[in-house]
ZAKOL-899333 format. One record per residue (C-alpha): residue number from 1; residue in three letters; x, y, z. Coordinates in pm, 1 decimal, always signed. Each point is the difference from the previous one (the first is absolute). Layout:
<seq = NUM type = ala xx = X yy = Y zz = Z>
...
# end
This chain:
<seq = 1 type = unk xx = +3165.8 yy = +1443.9 zz = +2563.0>
<seq = 2 type = unk xx = -277.6 yy = -249.8 zz = -69.0>
<seq = 3 type = unk xx = -117.7 yy = -149.1 zz = -384.1>
<seq = 4 type = unk xx = -353.8 yy = -50.5 zz = -23.9>
<seq = 5 type = unk xx = -28.2 yy = -277.6 zz = -239.3>
<seq = 6 type = unk xx = -212.6 yy = +16.7 zz = -361.8>
<seq = 7 type = unk xx = -326.9 yy = -77.1 zz = +58.6>
<seq = 8 type = unk xx = -117.0 yy = +51.8 zz = -361.5>
<seq = 9 type = unk xx = +97.0 yy = -248.3 zz = -296.6>
<seq = 10 type = unk xx = +3.6 yy = +84.2 zz = -359.7>
<seq = 11 type = unk xx = -17.0 yy = -294.0 zz = -217.1>
<seq = 12 type = unk xx = +6.1 yy = -18.6 zz = -372.8>
<seq = 13 type = unk xx = -2.5 yy = -254.1 zz = -221.3>
<seq = 14 type = unk xx = +76.8 yy = -10.1 zz = -379.3>
<seq = 15 type = unk xx = -22.1 yy = -266.4 zz = -240.9>
<seq = 16 type = unk xx = -9.6 yy = +159.3 zz = -411.1>
<seq = 17 type = unk xx = +45.5 yy = -195.6 zz = -290.3>
<seq = 18 type = unk xx = +100.3 yy = +135.8 zz = -342.7>
<seq = 19 type = unk xx = -177.1 yy = -335.1 zz = -160.5>
<seq = 20 type = unk xx = -372.7 yy = +13.4 zz = -71.0>
<seq = 21 type = unk xx = -34.9 yy = -208.6 zz = +376.2>
<seq = 22 type = unk xx = -144.9 yy = +224.9 zz = +288.8>
<seq = 23 type = unk xx = +171.8 yy = +284.2 zz = +177.5>
<seq = 24 type = unk xx = -86.4 yy = +73.2 zz = +326.4>
<seq = 25 type = unk xx = +119.1 yy = +228.3 zz = +348.1>
<seq = 26 type = unk xx = -102.2 yy = -7.6 zz = +290.0>
<seq = 27 type = unk xx = +79.5 yy = +222.4 zz = +311.9>
<seq = 28 type = unk xx = -152.9 yy = +18.6 zz = +413.4>
<seq = 29 type = unk xx = +3.0 yy = +269.6 zz = +238.1>
<seq = 30 type = unk xx = -13.7 yy = -137.0 zz = +330.0>
<seq = 31 type = unk xx = +59.1 yy = +131.8 zz = +335.5>
<seq = 32 type = unk xx = -39.9 yy = -149.3 zz = +370.1>
<seq = 33 type = unk xx = -438.8 yy = +61.4 zz = +10.2>
<seq = 34 type = unk xx = -78.5 yy = +32.5 zz = -414.2>
<seq = 35 type = unk xx = +44.9 yy = -175.7 zz = -332.8>
<seq = 36 type = unk xx = +18.4 yy = +154.3 zz = -387.2>
<seq = 37 type = unk xx = +75.3 yy = -181.1 zz = -293.8>
<seq = 38 type = unk xx = -33.2 yy = +23.0 zz = -321.0>
<seq = 39 type = unk xx = +17.6 yy = -238.6 zz = -298.5>
<seq = 40 type = unk xx = +10.8 yy = +46.7 zz = -367.3>
<seq = 41 type = unk xx = +53.8 yy = -299.5 zz = -308.4>
<seq = 42 type = unk xx = -42.6 yy = +114.3 zz = -350.6>
<seq = 43 type = unk xx = +140.2 yy = -152.0 zz = -327.8>
<seq = 44 type = unk xx = +88.1 yy = +87.2 zz = -405.1>
<seq = 45 type = unk xx = -359.9 yy = -118.0 zz = -176.8>
<seq = 46 type = unk xx = -224.7 yy = +75.4 zz = -263.2>
<seq = 47 type = unk xx = -321.6 yy = -196.6 zz = -38.0>
<seq = 48 type = unk xx = -308.8 yy = -13.0 zz = -178.7>
<seq = 49 type = unk xx = -273.6 yy = -269.8 zz = -2.2>
<seq = 50 type = unk xx = -294.4 yy = +67.7 zz = -233.4>
<seq = 51 type = unk xx = -282.2 yy = -291.5 zz = +9.2>
<seq = 52 type = unk xx = -339.5 yy = -71.9 zz = -69.4>
<seq = 53 type = unk xx = -217.8 yy = -264.3 zz = +58.7>
<seq = 54 type = unk xx = -386.0 yy = -115.4 zz = -120.7>
<seq = 55 type = unk xx = -243.5 yy = -295.4 zz = +36.3>
<seq = 56 type = unk xx = -194.2 yy = -161.5 zz = +261.8>
<seq = 57 type = unk xx = +136.9 yy = -207.4 zz = +266.0>
<seq = 58 type = unk xx = -184.4 yy = -361.2 zz = +24.4>
<seq = 59 type = unk xx = +26.8 yy = -344.7 zz = +152.7>
<seq = 60 type = unk xx = +241.8 yy = -260.4 zz = -238.0>
<seq = 61 type = unk xx = -97.1 yy = -366.7 zz = -13.3>
<seq = 62 type = unk xx = +346.9 yy = -155.1 zz = +87.4>
<seq = 63 type = unk xx = -90.3 yy = -362.2 zz = +39.6>
<seq = 64 type = unk xx = +197.3 yy = -272.8 zz = -222.8>
<seq = 65 type = unk xx = -326.2 yy = -183.6 zz = -75.7>
<seq = 66 type = unk xx = -364.2 yy = +190.8 zz = -124.9>
<seq = 67 type = unk xx = -150.1 yy = -249.2 zz = +243.9>
<seq = 68 type = unk xx = +142.6 yy = +125.1 zz = +306.5>
<seq = 69 type = unk xx = -21.9 yy = +380.4 zz = +40.4>
<seq = 70 type = unk xx = +313.3 yy = +179.0 zz = +162.9>
<seq = 71 type = unk xx = -93.4 yy = +386.0 zz = +27.1>
<seq = 72 type = unk xx = +269.6 yy = +284.0 zz = +70.7>
<seq = 73 type = unk xx = -180.1 yy = +240.8 zz = +118.2>
<seq = 74 type = unk xx = +15.1 yy = +333.5 zz = -170.7>
<seq = 75 type = unk xx = +266.0 yy = +281.8 zz = +146.2>
<seq = 76 type = unk xx = +182.7 yy = +318.9 zz = -94.4>
<seq = 77 type = unk xx = +284.7 yy = +157.7 zz = +160.3>
<seq = 78 type = unk xx = +213.3 yy = +354.1 zz = -71.6>
<seq = 79 type = unk xx = +275.2 yy = +85.8 zz = +189.6>
<seq = 80 type = unk xx = +206.7 yy = +312.8 zz = -91.3>
<seq = 81 type = unk xx = +283.9 yy = +154.0 zz = +211.1>
<seq = 82 type = unk xx = +311.9 yy = +269.8 zz = -30.2>
<seq = 83 type = unk xx = +167.0 yy = +224.4 zz = +223.7>
<seq = 84 type = unk xx = +330.2 yy = +152.9 zz = +16.4>
<seq = 85 type = unk xx = +153.2 yy = +259.4 zz = +295.8>
<seq = 86 type = unk xx = -335.3 yy = -61.5 zz = +164.8>
<seq = 87 type = unk xx = -242.9 yy = +113.8 zz = -258.8>
<seq = 88 type = unk xx = -220.3 yy = -327.7 zz = -74.8>
<seq = 89 type = unk xx = -292.1 yy = -99.2 zz = -180.4>
<seq = 90 type = unk xx = -184.7 yy = -311.6 zz = +114.1>
<seq = 91 type = unk xx = -307.0 yy = -145.8 zz = -204.8>
<seq = 92 type = unk xx = -210.4 yy = -282.7 zz = +81.2>
<seq = 93 type = unk xx = -257.8 yy = -234.0 zz = -177.3>
<seq = 94 type = unk xx = -229.4 yy = -296.5 zz = +55.5>
<seq = 95 type = unk xx = -296.8 yy = -84.3 zz = -155.9>
<seq = 96 type = unk xx = -255.2 yy = -332.6 zz = -49.9>
<seq = 97 type = unk xx = -214.0 yy = -74.4 zz = -323.9>
<seq = 98 type = unk xx = -101.4 yy = +303.8 zz = -198.0>
<seq = 99 type = unk xx = +76.4 yy = +252.8 zz = -287.0>
<seq = 100 type = unk xx = +363.6 yy = +132.1 zz = +67.1>
<seq = 101 type = unk xx = +161.2 yy = +274.4 zz = -196.9>
<seq = 102 type = unk xx = +318.1 yy = +183.8 zz = +128.9>
<seq = 103 type = unk xx = +244.1 yy = +226.6 zz = -196.4>
<seq = 104 type = unk xx = +317.6 yy = +80.7 zz = +175.2>
<seq = 105 type = unk xx = +294.5 yy = +247.6 zz = -43.5>
<seq = 106 type = unk xx = +333.5 yy = +53.5 zz = +260.3>
<seq = 107 type = unk xx = +304.7 yy = +168.3 zz = -63.1>
<seq = 108 type = unk xx = +267.5 yy = +64.5 zz = +280.6>
<seq = 109 type = unk xx = +302.3 yy = +153.1 zz = +31.2>
<seq = 110 type = unk xx = +263.4 yy = +52.1 zz = +208.9>
<seq = 111 type = unk xx = +381.2 yy = +152.4 zz = +23.0>
<seq = 112 type = unk xx = +275.2 yy = -40.4 zz = +264.4>
<seq = 113 type = unk xx = +228.9 yy = +258.8 zz = +34.5>
<seq = 114 type = unk xx = +261.9 yy = -157.5 zz = +285.9>
<seq = 115 type = unk xx = +259.5 yy = +315.2 zz = +17.5>
<seq = 116 type = unk xx = -335.7 yy = +244.6 zz = +74.8>
<seq = 117 type = unk xx = -7.6 yy = -81.3 zz = +385.5>
<seq = 118 type = unk xx = +121.3 yy = +221.0 zz = +248.1>
<seq = 119 type = unk xx = +3.5 yy = -22.1 zz = +343.4>
<seq = 120 type = unk xx = +120.7 yy = +237.6 zz = +269.9>
<seq = 121 type = unk xx = -0.7 yy = +32.8 zz = +348.7>
<seq = 122 type = unk xx = +62.3 yy = +321.7 zz = +191.1>
<seq = 123 type = unk xx = +14.8 yy = +100.9 zz = +370.8>
<seq = 124 type = unk xx = +98.0 yy = +314.4 zz = +69.7>
<seq = 125 type = unk xx = +159.5 yy = +123.4 zz = +308.2>
<seq = 126 type = unk xx = -188.1 yy = +77.2 zz = +311.4>
<seq = 127 type = unk xx = -297.6 yy = -238.8 zz = -129.0>
<seq = 128 type = unk xx = -80.7 yy = -323.9 zz = +92.1>
<seq = 129 type = unk xx = -144.7 yy = -1.9 zz = -369.6>
<seq = 130 type = unk xx = +74.5 yy = -248.7 zz = -257.1>
<seq = 131 type = unk xx = -150.4 yy = +107.7 zz = -313.2>
<seq = 132 type = unk xx = -10.6 yy = -267.2 zz = -255.4>
<seq = 133 type = unk xx = -58.2 yy = +51.8 zz = -328.1>
<seq = 134 type = unk xx = -100.3 yy = -241.2 zz = -286.1>
<seq = 135 type = unk xx = +39.4 yy = +189.2 zz = -337.4>
<seq = 136 type = unk xx = -14.4 yy = -43.8 zz = -375.6>
<seq = 137 type = unk xx = -172.6 yy = -325.1 zz = -82.4>
<seq = 138 type = unk xx = -73.0 yy = -1.9 zz = -339.7>
<seq = 139 type = unk xx = -148.6 yy = -354.9 zz = -42.2>
<seq = 140 type = unk xx = -273.1 yy = +95.8 zz = -238.0>
<seq = 141 type = unk xx = -295.5 yy = -228.5 zz = -53.5>
<seq = 142 type = unk xx = -294.5 yy = +35.8 zz = -249.1>
<seq = 143 type = unk xx = -322.3 yy = -258.1 zz = -44.8>
<seq = 144 type = unk xx = -279.7 yy = +51.2 zz = -211.4>
<seq = 145 type = unk xx = -291.5 yy = -213.7 zz = +36.0>
<seq = 146 type = unk xx = -308.6 yy = -45.0 zz = -204.9>
<seq = 147 type = unk xx = -289.9 yy = -297.3 zz = +77.0>
<seq = 148 type = unk xx = -317.8 yy = -51.6 zz = -141.0>
<seq = 149 type = unk xx = -223.3 yy = -313.6 zz = +121.1>
<seq = 150 type = unk xx = -374.1 yy = -105.5 zz = -101.2>
<seq = 151 type = unk xx = -132.3 yy = -319.7 zz = +175.2>
<seq = 152 type = unk xx = -346.9 yy = -110.5 zz = +50.8>
<seq = 153 type = unk xx = -55.3 yy = -366.9 zz = +189.6>
<seq = 154 type = unk xx = -11.1 yy = -216.7 zz = +284.0>
<seq = 155 type = unk xx = +267.1 yy = +239.5 zz = +199.9>
<seq = 156 type = unk xx = +293.5 yy = +250.0 zz = -23.3>
<seq = 157 type = unk xx = +297.3 yy = +83.8 zz = +240.3>
<seq = 158 type = unk xx = +227.1 yy = +301.6 zz = -79.4>
<seq = 159 type = unk xx = +226.8 yy = +206.6 zz = +152.0>
<seq = 160 type = unk xx = +276.5 yy = +249.1 zz = -94.2>
<seq = 161 type = unk xx = +240.9 yy = +190.8 zz = +234.8>
<seq = 162 type = unk xx = +191.8 yy = +309.3 zz = -152.5>
<seq = 163 type = unk xx = +255.6 yy = +114.7 zz = +237.9>
<seq = 164 type = unk xx = +318.6 yy = +220.0 zz = +8.7>
<seq = 165 type = unk xx = +234.7 yy = +92.1 zz = +327.2>
<seq = 166 type = unk xx = -272.8 yy = -26.6 zz = +269.9>
<seq = 167 type = unk xx = -314.5 yy = +117.0 zz = -225.8>
<seq = 168 type = unk xx = -237.6 yy = -212.8 zz = -123.9>
<seq = 169 type = unk xx = -324.3 yy = -58.8 zz = -210.4>
<seq = 170 type = unk xx = -166.3 yy = -337.3 zz = -9.6>
<seq = 171 type = unk xx = -357.7 yy = -135.5 zz = -68.5>
<seq = 172 type = unk xx = -165.0 yy = -345.1 zz = +61.3>
<seq = 173 type = unk xx = -286.3 yy = -147.5 zz = -166.5>
<seq = 174 type = unk xx = -125.7 yy = -350.0 zz = +136.1>
<seq = 175 type = unk xx = -256.5 yy = -218.8 zz = -100.5>
<seq = 176 type = unk xx = -119.6 yy = +209.5 zz = -304.5>
<seq = 177 type = unk xx = -244.2 yy = -222.4 zz = -246.4>
<seq = 178 type = unk xx = +28.7 yy = +358.2 zz = -224.2>
<seq = 179 type = unk xx = +275.2 yy = +208.8 zz = +7.8>
<seq = 180 type = unk xx = +206.5 yy = +207.4 zz = -236.3>
<seq = 181 type = unk xx = +252.8 yy = +254.6 zz = +47.6>
<seq = 182 type = unk xx = +248.9 yy = +247.2 zz = -146.2>
<seq = 183 type = unk xx = +342.1 yy = +98.7 zz = +210.2>
<seq = 184 type = unk xx = +253.4 yy = +186.9 zz = -67.3>
<seq = 185 type = unk xx = +300.2 yy = +87.3 zz = +158.4>
<seq = 186 type = unk xx = +320.9 yy = +183.7 zz = -32.6>
<seq = 187 type = unk xx = +263.0 yy = +57.9 zz = +282.4>
<seq = 188 type = unk xx = +371.4 yy = +102.6 zz = +15.7>
<seq = 189 type = unk xx = +291.0 yy = +76.7 zz = +243.1>
<seq = 190 type = unk xx = +270.5 yy = +219.3 zz = -106.4>
<seq = 191 type = unk xx = +209.8 yy = +82.7 zz = +300.2>
<seq = 192 type = unk xx = +33.8 yy = -126.3 zz = +403.1>
<seq = 193 type = unk xx = +155.4 yy = +239.6 zz = +291.5>
<seq = 194 type = unk xx = -25.0 yy = -31.5 zz = +355.5>
<seq = 195 type = unk xx = +68.6 yy = +158.3 zz = +319.7>
<seq = 196 type = unk xx = +43.0 yy = -99.9 zz = +324.0>
<seq = 197 type = unk xx = +61.4 yy = +161.1 zz = +345.3>
<seq = 198 type = unk xx = +145.1 yy = -193.0 zz = +288.9>
<seq = 199 type = unk xx = +153.9 yy = -22.3 zz = +319.9>
<seq = 200 type = unk xx = +146.0 yy = -284.4 zz = +205.4>
<seq = 201 type = unk xx = -373.2 yy = -103.9 zz = +169.4>
<seq = 202 type = unk xx = -206.6 yy = +101.4 zz = -210.7>
<seq = 203 type = unk xx = -99.2 yy = +81.4 zz = -376.2>
<seq = 204 type = unk xx = -140.6 yy = +362.4 zz = -2.2>
<seq = 205 type = unk xx = -128.7 yy = +29.8 zz = -367.7>
<seq = 206 type = unk xx = +25.0 yy = -173.2 zz = -324.5>
<seq = 207 type = unk xx = -158.7 yy = +56.8 zz = -305.6>
<seq = 208 type = unk xx = -18.2 yy = -237.5 zz = -344.0>
<seq = 209 type = unk xx = -11.3 yy = +260.7 zz = -375.2>
<seq = 210 type = unk xx = -63.2 yy = -213.9 zz = -262.1>
<seq = 211 type = unk xx = -93.0 yy = +247.2 zz = -348.5>
<seq = 212 type = unk xx = -252.3 yy = -266.3 zz = -112.1>
<seq = 213 type = unk xx = -372.1 yy = -13.9 zz = -150.6>
<seq = 214 type = unk xx = -264.4 yy = -219.7 zz = +8.9>
<seq = 215 type = unk xx = -271.3 yy = +59.4 zz = -230.3>
<seq = 216 type = unk xx = -353.3 yy = -271.3 zz = -18.2>
<seq = 217 type = unk xx = -309.5 yy = +13.5 zz = -200.5>
<seq = 218 type = unk xx = -311.2 yy = -280.7 zz = +17.3>
<seq = 219 type = unk xx = -296.3 yy = -14.1 zz = -130.1>
<seq = 220 type = unk xx = -202.2 yy = -305.1 zz = +121.6>
<seq = 221 type = unk xx = -320.4 yy = -173.2 zz = -12.7>
<seq = 222 type = unk xx = -59.5 yy = -225.8 zz = +222.3>
<seq = 223 type = unk xx = -248.3 yy = -264.6 zz = +142.0>
<seq = 224 type = unk xx = +181.1 yy = -153.3 zz = +393.7>
<seq = 225 type = unk xx = +181.3 yy = +196.9 zz = +228.4>
<seq = 226 type = unk xx = +286.9 yy = +245.2 zz = -98.5>
<seq = 227 type = unk xx = +223.7 yy = +110.3 zz = +288.2>
<seq = 228 type = unk xx = +199.4 yy = +304.2 zz = -154.3>
<seq = 229 type = unk xx = +316.3 yy = +148.3 zz = +211.3>
<seq = 230 type = unk xx = +262.7 yy = +217.6 zz = -5.7>
<seq = 231 type = unk xx = +321.4 yy = +183.8 zz = +256.2>
<seq = 232 type = unk xx = +206.0 yy = +272.2 zz = -114.1>
<seq = 233 type = unk xx = +267.3 yy = -7.3 zz = +228.9>
<seq = 234 type = unk xx = +157.2 yy = +282.9 zz = +232.7>
<seq = 235 type = unk xx = +355.6 yy = +60.6 zz = -54.4>
<seq = 236 type = unk xx = +119.0 yy = +61.9 zz = +394.7>
<seq = 237 type = unk xx = +100.3 yy = -289.8 zz = +205.0>
<seq = 238 type = unk xx = -242.4 yy = -82.2 zz = +337.6>
<seq = 239 type = unk xx = +309.6 yy = -80.7 zz = +196.1>
<seq = 240 type = unk xx = -205.9 yy = -198.4 zz = +312.9>
<seq = 241 type = unk xx = -203.4 yy = -241.4 zz = -247.1>
<seq = 242 type = unk xx = +308.3 yy = -1.3 zz = -265.3>
<seq = 243 type = unk xx = -226.5 yy = +61.8 zz = -265.9>
<seq = 244 type = unk xx = -133.2 yy = +236.3 zz = -284.6>
<seq = 245 type = unk xx = -342.1 yy = +112.7 zz = +118.5>
<seq = 246 type = unk xx = -218.3 yy = +44.4 zz = -252.9>
<seq = 247 type = unk xx = -80.4 yy = +363.7 zz = -140.8>
<seq = 248 type = unk xx = -353.2 yy = -90.8 zz = -129.6>
<seq = 249 type = unk xx = -153.1 yy = -346.8 zz = -13.8>
<seq = 250 type = unk xx = -365.8 yy = -151.9 zz = -148.9>
<seq = 251 type = unk xx = -170.9 yy = -298.5 zz = -47.7>
<seq = 252 type = unk xx = -316.9 yy = -21.7 zz = -157.4>
<seq = 253 type = unk xx = -245.1 yy = -340.6 zz = +20.8>
<seq = 254 type = unk xx = -317.4 yy = -61.8 zz = -276.4>
<seq = 255 type = unk xx = -180.7 yy = -331.3 zz = -8.5>
<seq = 256 type = unk xx = -277.8 yy = +0.7 zz = -272.8>
<seq = 257 type = unk xx = -44.4 yy = +109.9 zz = -379.2>
<seq = 258 type = unk xx = +194.3 yy = +351.2 zz = -49.4>
<seq = 259 type = unk xx = +192.7 yy = +206.4 zz = -230.0>
<seq = 260 type = unk xx = +312.0 yy = +104.7 zz = +136.1>
<seq = 261 type = unk xx = +247.7 yy = +240.2 zz = -151.1>
<seq = 262 type = unk xx = +341.5 yy = +154.3 zz = +181.9>
<seq = 263 type = unk xx = +278.5 yy = +204.1 zz = -100.3>
<seq = 264 type = unk xx = +308.3 yy = +64.5 zz = +264.9>
<seq = 265 type = unk xx = +311.3 yy = +242.2 zz = -39.4>
<seq = 266 type = unk xx = +287.4 yy = -50.0 zz = +294.3>
<seq = 267 type = unk xx = +320.7 yy = +173.0 zz = -53.7>
<seq = 268 type = unk xx = +281.3 yy = +103.8 zz = +192.7>
<seq = 269 type = unk xx = +291.3 yy = +232.8 zz = -117.9>
<seq = 270 type = unk xx = +341.1 yy = +125.9 zz = +192.7>
<seq = 271 type = unk xx = +130.5 yy = +218.9 zz = -227.9>
<seq = 272 type = unk xx = +442.8 yy = +38.8 zz = -20.0>
<seq = 273 type = unk xx = +201.9 yy = +284.5 zz = -87.9>
<seq = 274 type = unk xx = +17.6 yy = +2.5 zz = -408.5>
<seq = 275 type = unk xx = +319.9 yy = +226.6 zz = +17.1>
<seq = 276 type = unk xx = +231.5 yy = -206.4 zz = -287.4>
<seq = 277 type = unk xx = +268.4 yy = +144.5 zz = +249.4>
<seq = 278 type = unk xx = -74.9 yy = -254.8 zz = +266.1>
<seq = 279 type = unk xx = -40.1 yy = -308.3 zz = -112.0>
<seq = 280 type = unk xx = -18.9 yy = -179.3 zz = +299.2>
<seq = 281 type = unk xx = -310.3 yy = +177.9 zz = +65.9>
<seq = 282 type = unk xx = -167.9 yy = -18.0 zz = -344.9>
<seq = 283 type = unk xx = -255.0 yy = -244.2 zz = -80.1>
<seq = 284 type = unk xx = -139.0 yy = -92.9 zz = -392.7>
<seq = 285 type = unk xx = -310.3 yy = +293.8 zz = -94.7>
<seq = 286 type = unk xx = -225.8 yy = -325.5 zz = -67.3>
<seq = 287 type = unk xx = -291.9 yy = +222.0 zz = +72.6>
<seq = 288 type = unk xx = +119.7 yy = +285.5 zz = -306.4>
<seq = 289 type = unk xx = +75.6 yy = -111.7 zz = -314.8>
<seq = 290 type = unk xx = +216.9 yy = -296.8 zz = +143.1>
<seq = 291 type = unk xx = +282.3 yy = -113.5 zz = -176.6>
<seq = 292 type = unk xx = +4.8 yy = +220.6 zz = -319.9>
<seq = 293 type = unk xx = +33.7 yy = +260.5 zz = +259.7>
<seq = 294 type = unk xx = +259.7 yy = -45.2 zz = +172.2>
<seq = 295 type = unk xx = +382.6 yy = +105.8 zz = -104.2>
<seq = 296 type = unk xx = +269.6 yy = -216.2 zz = -195.8>
<seq = 297 type = unk xx = +200.5 yy = -38.4 zz = +345.7>
<seq = 298 type = unk xx = -367.2 yy = -170.5 zz = +195.7>
<seq = 299 type = unk xx = +13.0 yy = -222.2 zz = -245.1>
<seq = 300 type = unk xx = +354.5 yy = -123.7 zz = +63.8>
<seq = 301 type = unk xx = +62.2 yy = -334.5 zz = +145.3>
<seq = 302 type = unk xx = -410.2 yy = -112.2 zz = -23.3>
<seq = 303 type = unk xx = -39.9 yy = -336.0 zz = -222.2>
<seq = 304 type = unk xx = -160.1 yy = +20.2 zz = -319.2>
<seq = 305 type = unk xx = -282.3 yy = -97.7 zz = +82.1>
<seq = 306 type = unk xx = -101.8 yy = +244.2 zz = +283.0>
<seq = 307 type = unk xx = -211.9 yy = +228.0 zz = -251.8>
<seq = 308 type = unk xx = -288.1 yy = -238.9 zz = -25.3>
<seq = 309 type = unk xx = -19.6 yy = -14.8 zz = +355.9>
<seq = 310 type = unk xx = +25.7 yy = +383.1 zz = +87.1>
<seq = 311 type = unk xx = -199.1 yy = +87.9 zz = -304.4>
<seq = 312 type = unk xx = -295.8 yy = +264.2 zz = +139.0>
<seq = 313 type = unk xx = -283.1 yy = -170.3 zz = -238.4>
<seq = 314 type = unk xx = +2.1 yy = -291.5 zz = +270.6>
<seq = 315 type = unk xx = -93.0 yy = +165.3 zz = +278.3>
<seq = 316 type = unk xx = -297.4 yy = +168.6 zz = -131.0>
<seq = 317 type = unk xx = -216.7 yy = -3.7 zz = +347.2>
<seq = 318 type = unk xx = -371.1 yy = -171.4 zz = -84.9>
<seq = 319 type = unk xx = -219.9 yy = +346.6 zz = -20.7>
<seq = 320 type = unk xx = -324.3 yy = -176.5 zz = -106.9>
<seq = 321 type = unk xx = -263.5 yy = -264.3 zz = -41.5>
<seq = 322 type = unk xx = -85.4 yy = -188.0 zz = -335.5>
# end
């Protein structure tokens, strides 16, 4: 009898720490002709930031002697980036001489439950198909951001990017002599699971299934270039091109003086059994009454600060502009 060598390779790497440092796990499924991989990283974080700035950006005379003029040209810069487990917020502003006013609020919470990651491999007798399931990853993340900006002067560039496990929304305002905007963002990730079907020669099917939400609301008045973009990613993997294609995508460009307003909501939900006797497949009922609706035995084993992450009042979707 001849034995056929196994051509499908499953690799799993864990680095799970109980302290505040980042924890991650990664896995890949490799066949003779295809590659699929997954990388997850998060940590236990509670972060709050609030700031406000009001003033006039102007040149400064830094010459040591008054008879020798040495001018430091006017310039303002702002940069912020926070994120965990592929839920990410980035903001960047730079401007020249002019009147500047801004207010910012950023909140983030994330929790890592290392014991809640299960990987199963199944190959029934009589078939060449391997089924690899990644289930029960409960590494929730919540990010909320409010930003207001008003500028008038020689020129300002302002960009923002909000991404959540493959979905994103972004705006870019360039070469504006006058710009005002109000931006609100809410993003949350509750859980993730994935499924891969493969044979020795290729990946037949793969699906990445996070339960997540991205809400984006902006009102702006622009006097230069305004680029607006978004993407809602497909959960099914394109094995030929080795990526997840866009399910819905859009790009817009405006050049001139405009009043622009947009509201975008993106959400995917993959429910699991809520049978309390089926704890291996049971999810926290975050979309209903959340923590206070859970049975006492469901709360056992979770940290004391879990309520603040799974409190459903944090997960209100954006419904109105204003």
